DRENZA-65206 format. One line per 4 residues: number of its first residue (from 1); their letters; for each residue z, x, y of C-alpha. Coordinates in steps of 0.1 Angstrom, whole numbers, plus 5000, padded with zeros to 4 digits. Each point is the difference from the previous one (the first is absolute). Example, Ala and Ser with C-alpha at 12.3 -4.5 7.8 and 13.67 -1.06 7.14 Angstrom:
<atoms>
1> AS> 5078:5123:4955; 4993:5014:5034
</atoms>
This chain:
<atoms>
1> MALI> 4957:4997:5141; 5003:4963:5000; 5026:4992:5026; 5012:4967:5014
5> SGEG> 5019:5000:5032; 5037:4988:5000; 5031:5021:5002; 4980:5032:5001
9> KACI> 4970:5005:4978; 5007:4979:4969; 4976:4996:4971; 4996:5031:4978
13> SCHT> 4969:4996:4980; 5001:5006:4962; 4964:5012:5000; 5003:5028:5026
17> SLPY> 5034:5003:5018; 5021:5003:4968; 4980:5028:4983; 4996:5017:5034
21> ALVE> 5038:5001:5004; 5002:5016:4965; 4974:5027:5008; 5002:5009:5036
25> PLLE> 5032:5022:4997; 4982:5021:4974; 4972:5010:5023; 5000:5029:5023
29> DEYP> 5009:4995:5037; 5019:4970:5013; 4981:4968:5008; 5015:4977:5027
33> AYQD> 4990:4968:4982; 5024:5008:4971; 5030:5005:5023; 4991:4967:5018
37> LIEN> 4999:4983:4966; 5034:5013:4990; 5016:4991:5034; 4985:4965:4997
41> IDNR> 5014:4996:4964; 5034:5013:5011; 5002:4975:5028; 4991:4972:4976
45> ILAW> 5025:5012:4974; 5030:5003:5024; 4993:4966:5016; 4991:4983:4968
49> SANT> 5019:4967:5004; 4988:4996:5036; 4963:5007:4993; 4973:4974:4999
53> PWYS> 4982:5004:4966; 4965:5014:5000; 4984:4967:4994; 5022:4974:5018
57> DKKL> 4983:4967:5009; 4999:5010:5037; 4983:5033:4992; 4975:4984:4977
61> EQVA> 4991:4974:5027; 4995:5028:5025; 4977:5019:4978; 4981:4969:4991
65> ALAN> 4996:4992:5037; 4986:5035:5007; 4973:4993:4973; 4994:4965:5014
69> LPPD> 5012:4984:4968; 5022:4969:4995; 5037:5008:5002; 5008:4994:4963
73> TLKR> 4971:5020:4986; 5019:5031:4990; 5031:4982:4988; 4982:4989:4968
77> FLNA> 5004:5035:4985; 5024:5019:5023; 5037:4991:5007; 5032:5016:5013
81> ADSR> 5019:5001:4967; 4972:5018:4981; 4995:5025:5027; 5037:5007:5001
85> GVEA> 5000:5010:4964; 4970:5024:5004; 5015:5016:5031; 5034:5006:4984
89> VFNA> 4984:5018:4970; 4976:5020:5022; 5028:5011:5024; 5021:5013:4971
93> VIRA> 4971:5018:4984; 4989:5017:5032; 5035:5009:5011; 5009:5014:4965
97> THDA> 4969:5022:4999; 5005:5011:5036; 5035:5013:4993; 4990:5015:4966
101> YLRK> 4971:5019:5016; 5025:5015:5025; 5024:5008:4971; 5026:4979:5017
105> PAQT> 5026:4976:4985; 4994:4964:5008; 5003:4995:5037; 5016:4970:5017
109> QTRR> 4967:4982:5005; 4991:5006:4963; 5033:4986:4988; 4995:4969:5022
113> AFEN> 4965:4997:4987; 5013:4998:4965; 5026:4975:5009; 4974:4978:5016
117> MWAE> 4977:5004:4970; 5026:4990:4974; 5011:4970:5022; 4964:4987:4998
121> QVQS> 4997:5004:4962; 4994:4967:4982; 5031:4993:4978; 4990:4971:4978
125> GPAA> 4970:4982:4986; 4967:5014:4985; 4998:5026:5028; 5035:5013:4996
129> GRWR> 5002:5037:5008; 4969:5000:5022; 4994:4993:5037; 4981:4972:5017
133> WIQA> 4965:5014:5006; 4970:4992:5021; 4971:4985:4980; 4970:5000:5023
137> NLVP> 4975:5009:4973; 4997:5036:5012; 4993:5017:4966; 5021:5016:4986
141> WEVT> 5030:5000:5023; 5003:4963:5010; 4991:4980:4969; 5019:4980:4974
145> DSDL> 5018:5029:4983; 5003:5023:5030; 5038:4993:5003; 5002:5021:4968
149> WGAS> 4981:5028:5017; 5025:4997:5028; 5029:5000:4976; 4986:5032:4985
153> LACV> 5001:5016:5034; 5036:4989:5004; 5007:5016:4967; 4985:5033:5012
157> AASI> 5020:4999:5032; 5032:4994:4979; 4992:5029:4978; 5000:5023:5031
161> FPDL> 5035:4989:5010; 5016:4984:4969; 5034:4998:5017; 4985:4974:5024
165> APRD> 4991:4976:4971; 5028:4976:4990; 5002:4996:4963; 4993:4963:4998
169> NLRL> 4970:5002:5023; 4986:5029:4981; 5005:4981:4967; 4980:4971:5013
173> LHTT> 4973:5022:5012; 4996:5019:4968; 5000:4968:4980; 4972:4984:5019
177> LRKA> 4979:5032:4998; 5007:5003:4963; 4987:4965:4994; 4969:5007:5021
181> SSDA> 4991:5030:4979; 4991:4977:4970; 4987:4969:5019; 4963:4995:4993
185> EVSL> 4996:4981:5033; 5012:5030:5021; 4973:5023:5012; 4996:5036:4988
189> HVKA> 5004:5010:5037; 5035:4986:4999; 5007:5016:4966; 4989:5034:5015
193> AVLW> 5027:4994:5027; 5026:4992:4973; 4991:5031:4981; 5004:5020:5032
197> CDSE> 5034:4986:5008; 5011:5006:4964; 4990:5036:5003; 5020:5004:5032
201> TGGK> 5031:4987:4983; 4996:5024:4971; 4992:4971:4976; 5028:4976:5009
205> VLEN> 4977:4970:5003; 4977:5001:4969; 5005:5012:4965; 4979:5031:4994
209> GVAR> 4976:4982:4976; 4993:4973:5026; 4994:5026:5027; 4976:5019:4977
213> QLAT> 4981:4968:4993; 4996:4993:5037; 4987:5035:5005; 4976:4995:4971
217> ELFA> 4987:4968:5016; 4994:5018:5033; 4982:5028:4983; 4978:4975:4982
221> QQHD> 4986:4990:5035; 4993:5035:5011; 4963:5006:5008; 4980:5029:4985
225> NGGW> 5001:5018:5034; 5039:5000:5000; 5006:4971:5024; 5011:4964:4999
229> ALRD> 4985:4969:5016; 5023:4974:5015; 4982:4971:4985; 5008:5014:4965
233> LGPF> 5037:4997:5009; 5000:4962:5002; 5000:4972:4993; 4998:4990:5036
237> INWV> 4997:4963:5007; 4975:4988:5026; 4987:5035:5008; 4976:4995:5030
241> GSES> 4976:5029:4995; 4964:5008:5010; 4971:4977:4992; 4989:5024:4972
245> DCCQ> 5032:4996:4981; 4983:4977:4975; 4974:5025:4989; 5004:5017:4967
249> KREL> 4977:5029:5010; 5023:5009:5029; 5019:5032:4992; 5038:4998:5006
253> RADA> 5009:5034:5014; 5034:5017:5001; 5017:4996:5034; 5027:5021:5018
257> YATG> 5027:4974:5000; 5000:4992:4963; 4996:5036:4991; 5027:5013:5023
261> FVTL> 5026:4973:4991; 4994:5001:4963; 4999:5039:4999; 5033:5001:5019
265> ALVR> 5017:4977:4974; 4986:5021:4972; 5008:5034:5015; 5036:4988:5005
269> SQRL> 5001:4989:4963; 4987:5032:4984; 5031:5003:4978; 4986:4971:4980
273> LSPD> 4964:5012:4997; 4980:5016:4972; 4980:5032:5005; 4968:4980:5002
277> QKAS> 5015:4977:5026; 5011:5029:5021; 4964:5013:4998; 4989:4967:5013
281> IADA> 5024:5004:5030; 4982:5033:5007; 4967:4981:5001; 5016:4975:5025
285> ITWI> 5012:5029:5022; 4965:5014:4999; 4987:4966:5012; 5026:5000:5028
289> DREL> 4991:5036:5010; 4964:4990:5004; 5010:4969:5020; 5024:5018:5023
293> SNPY> 4977:5030:5006; 4975:4979:5019; 5002:5006:5038; 5024:4978:5020
297> PDGP> 4999:4993:5038; 5037:5011:5002; 5012:5014:4967; 5011:4975:4973
301> RYNK> 5015:4976:5026; 4968:4980:5003; 4969:4993:4979; 4967:4985:5011
305> HASS> 4980:5006:4968; 4980:4972:4983; 5021:4976:4981; 4997:5000:4962
309> DAEL> 4988:4968:4983; 5035:4992:4988; 5012:4993:5035; 4999:4967:5019
313> PEFR> 4973:5003:5027; 5023:4985:5027; 5027:5026:4992; 4980:5031:4994
317> NLYT> 5017:5022:5025; 5034:4988:4989; 4993:5009:4964; 4986:5034:5007
321> NAGH> 5029:5008:5022; 5026:4989:4975; 4980:5016:4971; 4998:5034:5015
325> MWAF> 5037:5001:5008; 5011:4989:4965; 4976:5026:4986; 5016:5026:5022
329> LAKT> 5034:4991:4987; 4988:5002:4964; 4984:5034:5005; 5031:5013:5018
333> SHLE> 5023:4988:4972; 4977:5016:4974; 4999:5034:5017; 5037:5002:5007
337> GKAP> 5011:4986:4966; 5023:4975:5018; 4998:4972:5025; 5001:5010:5037
341> WDGN> 5032:4979:5003; 5017:5018:4971; 5023:5026:5015; 5012:5014:4967
</atoms>
């Protein structure tokens, strides 16, 4: 987990800590790191107004000093306000699924997390309905349209406890996601997230025809072996990949993150799919089964396999960690016929 010191352990990474929090409670045996994560989140939630944001100027200067960098180096792409938006959404998602997995009503910390999240929602301008978001060129979670990915996560959280979503806030959220679904400049990765959130709301975000079109666009990118490749879910601006990215002969292989995330969105949208598309989901689950059946050092919590060509070399371990956890969620949802957080 990427953690920066402050009032407790602060920064919850989108590449590993978030999917870890969604998956760990579904695995056998208790794992202390998960409880530590929840306790840290709860402390941050309950002391929200008094907390220093993840990326305050002081923290960024401290981290830069540790790396022998000039004090302002990290401030070019990280700031307190953006990190506050990310944290608010992640806290609500993690707390909502935590309570749902335990089949509990929303606990005090969860209710506070939602209050904090809605208070951070942008209310006007082009980004109305979204949250301020980190854009550190970490594809695909911290790039130009990643605030829409974050908004989709907030939508999923709100679908778990709809009574914690004020009507006006929810209207703004659904409106911005509806617009994103037809925006040519929005990545297919984000549109997969919008489709996922629409499915969790029972179709309250998108018209059925629009949702079916998004599903069709996603299936069009599926590889013959059943998987998806992250690079196919772009466009991603200023992707910093390997030196061989320029080469036409280089094969673009399916990767666990793209396959897991897209499959989850499609599995949860099965009410919209044709028989042929449902068969294609079966192919994706077969791909995931092969990927998850490889030996792990400690179950599906960690993965040290070679990175696929679709992953950034400098973030290989992060992508494989995130990928296998999203793939696990997709398979679990498929086998159970419902999402793990769906208590019905």
